C-alpha positions, 0 to 999 in steps of 0.5 A, a space after each residue: 625653206 618652209 617645212 610642210 610636215 612634221 619631223 619624226 623624231 627617232 631619238 624620242 621613239 628610241 627612248 620609249 622603246 628603251 624605257 619598255 626594255 629596262 623592266 624586262 631586263 630587270 624581270 629576266 635578271 630576277 627570274 634567271 639570276 643573270 641579265 640577257 647577254 649579247 655578244 658582238 663580233 667586230 672583225 677588222 678595223 672599219 671605223 664606222 663599225 667601231 662607232 656603231 658597236 660602241 653605241 650598241 654596247 653602251 646602250 646594252 650597259 644602260 639597260 643592265 644587260 651583259 654585252 661583250 665585243 670580240 675583235 678578231 683581227 682583219 686577217 681572220 679566216 672564214 674558218 676561224 670565225 666559224 669556230 668563234 660562232 660555234 663557241 658563242 652558239 654553245 655559251 648558255 649566258 649569250 642570248 644574242 650574237 651580232 656579227 657586225 658587217 662588213 666583214 673583211 673581204 676574204 671572209 665568206 659572209 653568208 657562211 658566217 651569218 648562216 652559222 649563227 643559231 637562229 635562236 640567237 640571231 638578233 639581226 634576223 638575217 639567218 635563213 630560218 628567220 628570213 623565212 619566218 618573216 616571209 611566212 609572218 611567223 614569230 622570230 627576230 626581225 631585222 632591226 632597221 625595218 622593225 624600228 621603222 614599223 615602230 616609228 610609224 605605229 607610235 607616230 600614229 601613221 596609218 599603214 593598212 590600205 596605204 600604198 607603200 614604195 620601198 626604194 632598195 632591195 637589200 636583204 638587210 633593209 629593202 626586202 624585209 621592209 617590204 614584207 613588214 609593210 605587206 604584213 601590216 596590210 599595205 600595198 607594197 611596191 619594191 623598186 630600185 635604180 633599174 626601175 623604169 620611170 622611178 620618180 613616177 612610181 615613187 609619187 604613187 606612195 603614201 609611204 616612201 622608204 628610201 634605202 638605196 645608199 646614194 646621197 640625196 638620190 630621191 628628189 622632189 620629183 619622187 615625193 607626192 606632196 603629203 607623203 610620209 618619207 622614211 630616209 634610211 640612208 647615211 652617207 658622208 659628203 666630203 666633196 664641197 661640190 656635192 654639198 653645194 648640189 644638195 644644200 644650195 638653198 641652205 647656207 647654214 649647212 654649207 657653213 657647217 660643211 666648211 667648218 667640219 669638212 664633211 656632212 651627213 645626208 640621207 638617200 633623200 634630198 633633205 630640203 625637198 623632203 622637208 618641203 613636200 612630205 607630210 611626215 619625214 625622218 631627218 638624217 641624222 636623228 631619224 631611223 638611226 637611233 631606232 636600229 640599236 633600240 630594236 637590237 636591244 628588244 630582239 636580244 631580250 626577246 631571244 633571252 626570254 624565248 630560249 631560256 627556261 628559268 
């Protein structure tokens, strides 16, 4: 396999963003007598969520921010979580509130997300902030799409006058990603698994963003040679037959699967992406590192905007 394009290194861009965040934290501390504060609500025992949250709190500590993780039990009720959110809304030293998803099944997720103060909504999920994004008004943007825009900008990849295709329509990635690209003057198509002739639509893209949650769903027939491909998916393969289907031409990856018993793969066939794309994000190491960096930037933004000191 001979890679055609360049790899977009999310860790490198994450480090740039963190380096810009650190002096802002120091300046806020000097001006206000306290650091920006982030509270993460982690309900239940989802192991992947626990890993994500540890990364978030570790990054906050590296930047000198205050962070805390609140861990209500998996049996928590909607009303109990709502009371916790009300308490966090009222705490002046907490600038950002992040509710880690998914929540336990008995909890009304939308009620919880809507209870977070829009001024402390560092995920950008509150309807007020979703409306601000729609209208291109200031406010926190969802971290993953915002990180992708930073990656494109810092990598010198033009967005204006380009055709962008977003595969996936979630409120967390797909829809806000499409709006951010639109605000940057791309011509945007949103599509999904029900889109007729999806490969043909995707092949029109100068910038193709895959956020559909299905391992290696986007294949060579979806990618126009030279396109920029952003793979948002993180899927863990545990069946060797699935690993063979995706990595049949990569013996090293299959050997790694045999050693570990699993492999991470994105929503795009990694071999096809490396061979056809002009620029592309690996999984892991592409989009993932940017999400946490943008969460830190959003928390600092919220601290600066809501605190008069």
